[in-house]
N, C-alpha and C positions, 0 to 999 in steps of 0.2 A: 638709590637715593635714600639717605638717612637724615632725619631732622636732628638737630642738636638735642641733647637731653633737656627736658623742661620740667621744672618742679610744678606738679599739679596736686595740690592738697597734700604735700609731703611725700609724694611718690615721684621718683625720677623716671619720666616716660619719654620715649622717642618713637617715631614712626618710620618704617622701612618699606620700600616697594619690593614686592616679591614677584617672581616671574613664572613659576610653575606651581599651581595655577596662578594666573595674574591676579594681583590684589595687593593688600597692605597687611603688614604685621605691626601690632602695637607691642612694644617691649617695655617691661617694667624692670628697672635695675635696682629696686629698693627692697626686695623681699629676701628675707633670710632663708637659707636652705637648711631645713631642720634635719637633713641627713647627717649633718655634722653637729651632733648634740654637744652643747657646752662651748661652742665657738660662734663667732659672728662671721659666718661665711655666706656671702651673698651670691645668688645665681640669678641670671635673667629669667623672668617668666614672661611668656608672650601668648598672644592670641592672633590668629590669622583670619582675615576676611577676604574672600575672593571678590573680584569685581562684580560678578552677577549678584551676589548676596548684598553687597553694599549699595549698588546703584539700581539694578533692575528689580530686586526684591524689596527695596525700600528701607534697608537697615540704617543707612546713613541718614535718611530723612527722619526716621524714628529716633535715632540718637540725638540729632539736632533739635528735634521738637521737645525733648525732655520727657516724653511719655514713659521712658524706661524707668523713671524715678518711682513710678507706682509699684514696681516690682522689688524695690529694695527695702 
């Protein structure tokens, strides 16, 4: 399952369900790959969260609460 790309503060993001380990991947399609200096070449950047971290360890609740903003 992949969500359609959505513009979030100028970043094109989507969410994908992963199976091993089970969880979710957040994909950012708006970042330039600086490996190709002098060109505008974009590569997906992503981060994966397994189900345990999101649900059992409370990361999803922490994200939803906005408490993460204290670290930015």
